[in-house]
N, C-alpha and C positions, 0 to 999 in steps of 0.2 A: 504493500500499500504506500503510495507517494505521499510525501509530507506537504502540508498546505504552504503556499508561499505568501502568507499574509501573517501580520502580527496579531498576537493574541492580546487580550485586555491586559494581562500580567506584563507583557512584553512592553506595551506602550506605558504602563505605570512605571515599570523599571527605568525606561528611557527618560521619562520626565523627572523621577526622583534621583536618578543618577546625575543629571545635569544640576539639579537643585542642591545636591549634596557634594558638588564639585569633584565628582569621581570617586567619593568615598563608598566602597562596596558594602562595607559593614553597616554603615549608617542607612545606606540604600535598602539593604535587606531587612533590616529591623524596621524601617519606616512602612515598607510595603508588606511585610509579613512572610517573606520568602527566605529560604536558607541561603547562606553565602555561596554554596555550591551552585545552587540554581542561577544565582545572579551572575556567577562567574561564566556559567554556560550561556546565559543570555549575551554576555559581553562578547563572546566568541561568534555568535550568531550574526550573519552578514545583514539580515533584515534589521535588526535592532542596532547594529552599527551605523546603517544608513538613517535610521530614525533619530539616532543621537546626533549625527552630523547635520542632519535637516533641522533639528531643534536648536542646535548650536549656532547654525546660521541665522536663525530668526531672532534669537535672543541674545543680545550683547552680554559677555560675561560679567561686566561690571553692573548690570541690572539684576543679576542673581544675587540674593541675600543668603549668606551663611548663617548657621545657627547662632553663631556669637553675635553677628550683627542684629538678629531678631532679638536677642536677649538684651542687648544694649538699648534698643528702641524701648522694649518694654520697662526696662529700668528708668529710662528717661521720662517715661509717661507717668511713673510714680512721683516724679519729682514735682514738689508744690509749685515751683516757678514754671513748669511745662505748659506751653500753650499750643493748641492745634490750630491749623489753618482751616477756616470755614468760609463759604461763599453765602453772602446774605442775599435776600430777595432782589436787590439792586445790581447784584453781580460783582459787588466789592469783596475783596478778601479781608477777613478780620481774623485776629488771633484770639481764641477764646480757650478756657480751661475745658478739657475733656469732661463729658458726663461721668458721674459717679459709677455707672454701670461699666464704662469702659475701663475705668481704673481697677475695678474689682476683677474684671476680666483679665487684666494684665497681671494682677497677683496671682490669680488661679493659674494662667499659662506659666508664669515663673515658677511657681510651685510644682507643676507638672515637669518642667525642664529639670528642676532640680530632684526629682523623685520624691517630694514631700508627701505625696498622696498615695504612695504605693504601700500596701499592707503586706508585711512579711510574716509568714507562719512558719513555726518550727515544728517539724514533723519527726516523730520518734518511731523507729521501726523495731520489732522484735526479730532475732535471728536464732536460729538453731546452730549450734556448732556440733558437728558429728566428729567423734574422736577415733572411733574404731568401727570399720565394716568388716564383717565376716563373710566369706563366700562358702556356700553349702557345696556339697558334692553334685547336686542338681542344679548348679549354677545360679541359685537364688541368693540374693544379698540379703543379710540380716544386720541391721544397726544394733550394735551392742551397747554403746555408751554415747549419749547426746545430752548436751546441755542447753538450757534456755538462757540466752543473753540478751540484755537490754541495753541498747546503745544510747 
């Protein structure tokens, strides 16, 4: 069966995310929920390479924001002196403080960047340690000594 000569949705997501993450495959894989191995495979695919080249020609590199730049923007938004540009009804540009909902969203996004909302759970498992196995004449195995160990 011949392979399709079109990009899948995951390949398209990979191309966009790969450019947004400035070629960082680990970040790209994490962002779109694929394994690093799959992403490396996509990078070897000729159709994906063409899509990346096409997107790179459309979007200038200086227009793509890195994660560090996004964090800086969110931090600036929390500064009490920060003012955003708004256009009023007359078409004039005015500098105004961002609404409270935008500042709250900035705090939430910064918390997610730093992993503040990740809940970690400790899991304990019990294991059996088998000390001695005896083989019978009929080729059956019998456990003679086993201990229950809690890690």
